[in-house]
C-alpha positions in Angstrom: 0.0 0.0 0.0 1.3 3.4 -0.9 1.6 5.7 2.1 1.9 9.4 2.1 1.9 12.1 4.8 1.2 15.6 3.5 0.9 18.2 6.2 -2.5 19.1 5.0 -5.2 16.5 4.3 -7.3 16.0 1.2 -10.7 17.5 1.8 -13.8 15.8 0.5 -16.9 18.0 0.4 -20.1 16.0 0.9 -20.8 12.8 2.8 -23.0 11.2 0.2 -22.1 8.0 -1.8 -19.5 9.8 -3.9 -17.7 11.6 -1.1 -17.6 8.5 1.1 -16.3 6.4 -1.8 -13.5 8.8 -2.6 -12.5 9.1 1.1 -12.4 5.3 1.5 -10.3 4.8 -1.6 -7.9 7.5 -0.6 -7.5 6.0 2.8 -6.8 2.6 1.3 -3.9 4.3 -0.5 -2.6 5.9 2.7 -3.8 9.3 1.8 -5.4 11.2 4.6 -8.9 12.4 3.7 -11.3 14.5 5.8 -15.0 14.5 4.7 -16.9 17.8 5.4 -20.7 17.5 5.6 -23.0 20.4 6.2 -25.8 18.3 7.7 -25.6 16.1 10.8 -25.2 12.7 9.1 -24.0 10.9 6.0 -26.3 10.2 3.1 -28.5 13.2 3.8 -30.0 13.5 0.4 -31.1 9.9 0.4 -32.7 10.3 3.8 -34.9 13.0 2.4 -36.2 11.1 -0.7 -39.8 9.7 -0.8 -40.5 6.5 1.0 -41.2 4.4 -2.1 -37.9 5.0 -3.7 -35.7 2.1 -4.6 -32.4 2.1 -6.5 -33.0 1.7 -10.3 -29.7 -0.2 -10.4 -29.2 -3.7 -9.1 -27.7 -4.4 -5.7 -24.6 -6.2 -7.2 -23.8 -3.2 -9.4 -24.5 -0.5 -6.8 -22.0 -1.2 -4.0 -19.2 1.3 -3.3 -15.5 0.2 -3.2 -14.6 -2.0 -0.3 -18.0 -3.1 0.9 -20.8 -5.0 -0.8 -24.5 -4.1 -0.2 -25.9 -6.9 2.0 -27.8 -9.6 0.1 -30.7 -9.2 2.6 -31.5 -5.8 1.0 -32.8 -7.5 -2.1 -32.1 -6.9 -5.8 -33.5 -3.4 -5.8 -32.3 -1.7 -2.7 -34.9 0.5 -0.8 -34.1 4.1 0.2 -33.9 3.3 4.0 -31.6 0.3 3.4 -29.3 2.4 1.3 -29.0 4.9 4.1 -28.1 2.0 6.5 -25.5 0.8 4.0 -23.9 4.3 3.8 -23.7 4.4 7.6 -22.1 1.0 7.7 -19.7 2.0 4.9 -18.4 5.1 6.8 -18.0 3.0 10.0 -16.2 0.1 8.3 -13.7 2.3 6.6 -13.3 4.5 9.8 -13.8 7.6 7.7 -13.0 10.9 9.2 -16.4 12.6 8.7 -16.9 16.1 10.2 -20.6 17.0 10.2 -22.1 20.4 10.7 -19.5 22.1 8.5 -20.5 23.8 5.3 -17.9 25.0 2.8 -18.9 28.3 1.2 -15.9 29.0 -1.0 -12.8 27.4 -2.3 -9.7 29.4 -3.2 -6.1 28.7 -4.3 -3.7 29.5 -1.5 -1.7 32.7 -2.2 1.6 31.3 -0.8 2.6 29.4 -3.9 2.5 26.0 -2.3 -0.2 24.7 -4.6 -2.6 24.1 -1.6 -6.3 25.1 -1.4 -8.1 27.2 1.2 -11.7 26.3 2.2 -13.9 28.9 3.8 -16.4 27.2 6.0 -18.9 27.8 8.7 -17.8 29.4 11.9 -15.1 31.4 10.1 -13.0 28.3 9.5 -10.2 28.5 7.0 -9.1 25.0 6.2 -6.1 24.2 4.1 -5.8 21.1 2.0 -3.4 19.6 -0.6 -6.3 18.7 -2.8 -10.1 19.1 -2.7 -12.8 16.7 -4.0 -16.2 18.3 -4.5 -18.9 15.7 -4.1 -21.9 17.8 -3.2 -24.2 15.9 -5.5 -26.0 16.2 -8.8 -29.3 16.8 -7.0 -28.3 19.6 -4.7 -30.8 22.5 -4.8 -34.4 22.0 -5.8 -35.3 23.9 -9.0 -38.8 25.2 -9.8 -39.3 27.0 -13.1 -40.0 30.7 -13.0 -43.6 30.3 -14.3 -45.6 33.5 -14.7 -47.8 33.8 -11.7 -45.7 31.6 -9.5 -45.4 34.2 -6.7 -49.1 34.7 -6.5 -50.3 31.1 -7.0 -53.1 30.4 -4.5 -52.9 26.6 -4.7 -50.7 24.1 -3.0 -47.4 23.7 -4.7 -44.3 21.7 -3.5 -41.1 20.5 -5.0 -40.7 16.7 -5.4 -38.0 16.9 -2.7 -40.7 17.6 -0.2 -42.9 14.6 -1.2 -42.8 11.6 1.1 -45.8 9.4 0.7 -49.3 9.4 -1.0 -51.4 9.3 2.1 -51.8 13.2 2.4 -53.1 13.2 -1.1 -55.8 10.6 -0.8 -59.0 11.7 -2.5 -57.3 14.7 -4.0 -56.7 15.9 -7.6 -52.9 16.1 -8.1 -50.8 17.4 -10.9 -47.2 16.1 -11.2 -45.0 18.4 -13.3 -42.2 16.6 -15.1 -41.7 13.0 -16.3 -38.2 12.2 -15.3 -37.7 9.1 -13.0 -38.8 11.1 -9.9 -42.0 12.5 -11.5 -42.9 9.2 -13.1 -42.5 7.3 -9.8 -44.4 9.9 -7.8 -47.3 9.8 -10.2 -47.5 6.0 -10.0 -47.2 6.2 -6.2 -50.1 8.6 -6.0 -52.2 6.5 -8.4 -51.7 3.4 -6.3 -52.0 5.4 -3.0 -55.6 6.6 -3.4 -55.4 10.0 -5.1 -58.7 10.8 -6.8 -57.1 12.0 -9.9 -53.4 12.1 -11.1 -52.2 14.1 -14.1 -48.6 14.4 -15.3 -47.5 17.4 -17.3 -45.0 16.5 -20.0 -43.0 18.9 -22.2 -40.6 16.4 -23.9 -41.5 12.7 -24.2 -38.9 10.5 -22.5 -37.5 7.1 -23.3 -39.3 4.7 -21.0 -37.5 1.4 -20.3 -38.4 -1.7 -18.4 -36.3 -2.1 -15.4 -35.6 -5.7 -16.4 -36.4 -7.6 -19.6 -36.5 -11.4 -19.2 -34.5 -11.0 -16.0 -31.9 -8.8 -17.7 -31.5 -5.4 -15.9 -31.5 -2.3 -18.1 -28.4 -1.1 -16.2 -26.3 -4.0 -17.7 -27.3 -2.9 -21.2 -26.2 0.6 -20.3 -22.8 -0.8 -19.2 -22.4 -2.7 -22.4 -23.1 0.2 -24.7 -21.4 3.0 -22.7 -18.4 3.1 -25.0 -20.2 2.7 -28.3 -20.8 5.6 -30.7 -23.9 7.7 -29.9 -25.5 7.0 -33.3 -25.1 3.3 -32.9 -26.7 3.4 -29.4 -29.5 5.5 -30.7 -30.1 2.9 -33.4 -30.0 0.0 -31.0 -32.3 1.8 -28.7 -35.0 2.4 -31.4 -34.9 -1.3 -32.3 -35.2 -2.4 -28.7 -38.1 0.0 -28.0 -40.2 -1.7 -30.6 -40.1 -4.9 -28.6 -39.6 -3.9 -25.0 -41.3 -0.5 -24.7 -45.1 0.0 -25.2 -46.3 2.7 -27.5 -48.3 5.2 -25.5 -49.1 7.6 -28.3 -52.8 6.9 -27.9 -52.5 8.1 -24.3 -50.8 11.4 -25.2 -47.2 10.1 -24.8 -45.6 9.5 -28.2 -42.2 7.9 -28.6 -39.4 10.5 -28.4 -37.9 11.8 -31.6 -34.3 11.9 -30.3 -32.3 8.8 -29.7 -31.6 7.3 -26.3 -27.9 8.2 -26.2 -28.5 11.6 -27.7 -30.9 12.4 -24.9 -28.4 11.3 -22.3 -25.8 13.6 -23.8 -28.4 16.4 -23.5 -28.7 15.6 -19.8 -31.9 13.5 -19.8 -31.8 9.9 -18.5 -34.3 7.3 -19.7 -37.2 6.6 -17.3 -37.2 3.2 -15.8 -40.8 2.0 -15.5 -41.9 1.1 -12.0 -45.6 1.4 -12.5 -46.2 4.4 -14.6 -47.0 2.6 -17.9 -49.6 0.4 -16.2 -51.1 3.4 -14.5 -51.4 5.3 -17.8 -53.0 2.4 -19.6 -55.5 1.9 -16.8 -56.5 5.6 -16.9 -55.1 6.2 -13.4 -52.6 8.7 -14.6 -53.5 11.2 -17.4 -50.8 12.8 -19.6 -51.3 16.5 -20.1 -49.4 19.3 -21.8 -46.5 21.2 -20.1 -47.2 23.9 -17.6 -46.9 27.4 -19.1 -48.2 29.6 -16.2 -50.0 29.8 -12.9 -53.1 32.0 -12.5 -54.8 32.3 -9.2 -55.7 28.7 -8.3 -55.5 27.6 -11.9 -52.6 26.0 -13.9 -52.3 27.1 -17.5 -51.1 24.4 -19.9 -49.1 24.7 -23.1 -52.2 23.7 -25.2 -54.2 26.6 -23.7 -56.3 24.5 -21.4 -56.7 25.4 -17.7 -56.9 23.0 -14.8 -57.4 23.6 -11.0 -55.7 20.7 -9.1 -55.8 20.5 -5.4 -52.0 20.1 -5.3 -49.1 20.5 -7.7 -45.9 18.6 -7.2 -43.0 20.0 -9.3 -40.6 17.2 -10.3 -38.6 19.7 -12.2 -35.1 18.8 -11.2 -32.3 20.4 -9.3 -29.4 22.8 -9.7 -25.8 21.8 -8.9 -25.4 25.2 -7.1 -21.6 25.1 -7.6 -21.3 28.8 -8.5 -20.8 30.2 -5.0 -18.3 27.5 -4.2 -16.1 27.5 -7.3 -17.7 29.8 -9.9 -14.9 32.3 -9.5 -12.3 29.8 -10.5 -13.5 29.5 -14.1 -14.0 25.7 -13.7 -17.8 25.6 -14.7 -19.4 25.7 -18.1 -22.3 27.8 -19.1 -24.7 25.3 -17.5 -23.0 25.4 -14.2 -21.3 22.0 -14.6 -17.6 21.2 -14.0 -15.6 21.5 -17.2 -13.5 18.5 -16.0 -14.9 15.5 -14.1 -13.6 12.5 -12.2 -9.8 12.0 -12.2 -9.2 15.1 -14.4 -8.7 18.4 -12.6 -9.7 21.5 -14.6 -6.6 22.8 -16.4 -6.8 26.1 -14.5 -7.3 24.4 -11.1 -4.9 21.4 -10.6 -5.7 19.6 -7.4 -9.5 20.3 -7.6 -11.7 17.3 -8.5 -15.4 16.8 -9.0 -17.4 13.7 -8.8 -21.2 13.0 -9.1 -22.0 15.8 -11.6 -22.8 13.7 -14.7 -25.9 11.8 -15.8 -24.5 8.4 -16.5 -26.2 5.8 -18.7 -25.0 2.9 -16.6 -26.0 3.9 -13.1 -25.0 6.7 -10.7 -23.5 4.6 -7.9 -21.4 2.5 -10.3 -20.1 5.7 -11.9 -19.3 7.1 -8.5 -17.3 4.0 -7.6 -15.3 4.3 -10.9 -14.7 8.0 -10.2 -13.6 7.3 -6.7 -11.0 4.8 -7.8 -9.6 7.0 -10.5 -9.5 10.1 -8.4 -7.8 8.3 -5.5 -5.1 6.9 -7.9 -4.5 10.4 -9.4 -4.3 12.1 -5.9 -2.0 9.3 -4.5 0.3 9.6 -7.5 0.5 13.4 -7.0 1.1 13.0 -3.3 4.0 10.6 -3.9 5.7 13.4 -5.8 5.3 15.8 -2.9 7.7 14.9 -0.2 6.8 15.7 3.5 7.6 19.2 4.5 8.0 20.5 0.9 5.7 22.6 -1.2 6.9 21.6 -4.7 6.8 18.2 -6.3 10.0 16.3 -6.7 11.9 17.9 -3.8 12.7 16.7 -0.4 14.2 17.9 2.9 17.8 17.1 3.7 18.1 13.8 5.5 14.8 12.4 4.3 14.8 9.0 2.6 12.1 10.1 0.1 9.7 7.4 1.3 6.8 9.0 3.3 5.5 7.2 6.4 1.8 6.7 7.3 0.7 8.8 10.3 -1.0 5.9 12.1 -0.6 2.5 10.3 -3.2 0.7 12.4 -6.2 3.0 11.8 -5.1 5.8 9.5 -6.5 8.3 12.0 -5.3 11.8 11.5 -3.3 13.7 14.1 -5.6 16.2 15.9 -3.0 18.9 16.1 -2.5 19.1 12.3 -3.0 22.8 11.2 -6.1 23.6 9.2 -8.1 20.7 10.4 -11.2 21.0 12.6 -10.3 19.9 16.1 -11.7 16.5 17.4 -13.5 18.2 20.2 -15.7 20.3 17.9 -19.3 19.3 17.5 -20.0 16.8 14.7 -16.6 15.2 14.4 -16.6 11.5 14.5 -15.1 8.4 12.9 -18.6 6.9 12.5 -21.6 8.6 11.0 -24.1 10.4 13.1 -27.4 8.5 13.4 
């Protein structure tokens, strides 16, 4: 195992699956990593999802590096079980997770050492050799700026606030958006006793069966991930004729753009977990996209008006990276990192991003791949930086050039290291907060 001992740790921002995976793989290579989490526990975003949610990827292909998801959790892991798995993951790998610390801004240190300064809650200024941003693809709920939004008199929530169908029993509900979240919430409402469920659609999605003859859609995504976009589009059209029902008669035509093309545009195919059956049974009605809100009414793109009892906006999220790193010139015009995974942006070496793409083969699998590659890159860089030096390839007189681990048995960091939150501060623990 490669061991390194830089004065400053590598900071990982976010204790979700991506951040935990990176920290674990770094630790396995002897690189000290500190995970900073603004909430009070690991896996916060998963704790807040709706009760019905299960992974759309199989258990065997969803585990993070160094720990398999228990077989007892079944093939399609439930939300609550995934949270338990993330807690167990942090505990098994003895990850240094500091909760209750939110990083507001990342800057390059001005002393020429190539380190990074993190500005965090409580006036903290933390210094790290490298920084991995893993704050998540679904960070900040996004609701379109519909005309009349500020004066809408009806009930409107973002999908992030939806938990279960019971509060909507006997009600007329409009779900806006037909991504995986909107599709599953609509099906959940239809099965959970809502009097009427409509789903507003602007662009028809690709709808895939979760499995076909026992073969998971995720495995197909893995097989085609390196193929040309045009070829995947062609294969997808052929498969759709046999595996995906035509819902044109119900107001949901087949999409004009190919499967891989839509993925490149940022739209993932919808895995069917009940929506198709609900539409065919008349339990979910497809309506035009929302154009405006007017009093208690919702104005649709076809000019019709409806007055649902509740509106649930499954309209996506923002990455919200601008306050954190926008000043570094590392984001594109859509607010996404210009470099991802093991590649640092050219203008910011030592800064890494994970979990900000829409993969075709499954988010957790991609996070695991990213973690391994990021850890290799950082460990390789750390080997070039000798203890007590600021530049790669130099060493102090009398040093052998082989760095030593700080604590071989556990990998626990020294509490007196500058720039690191002290162990006595609230929220610091080796195991996740429950």
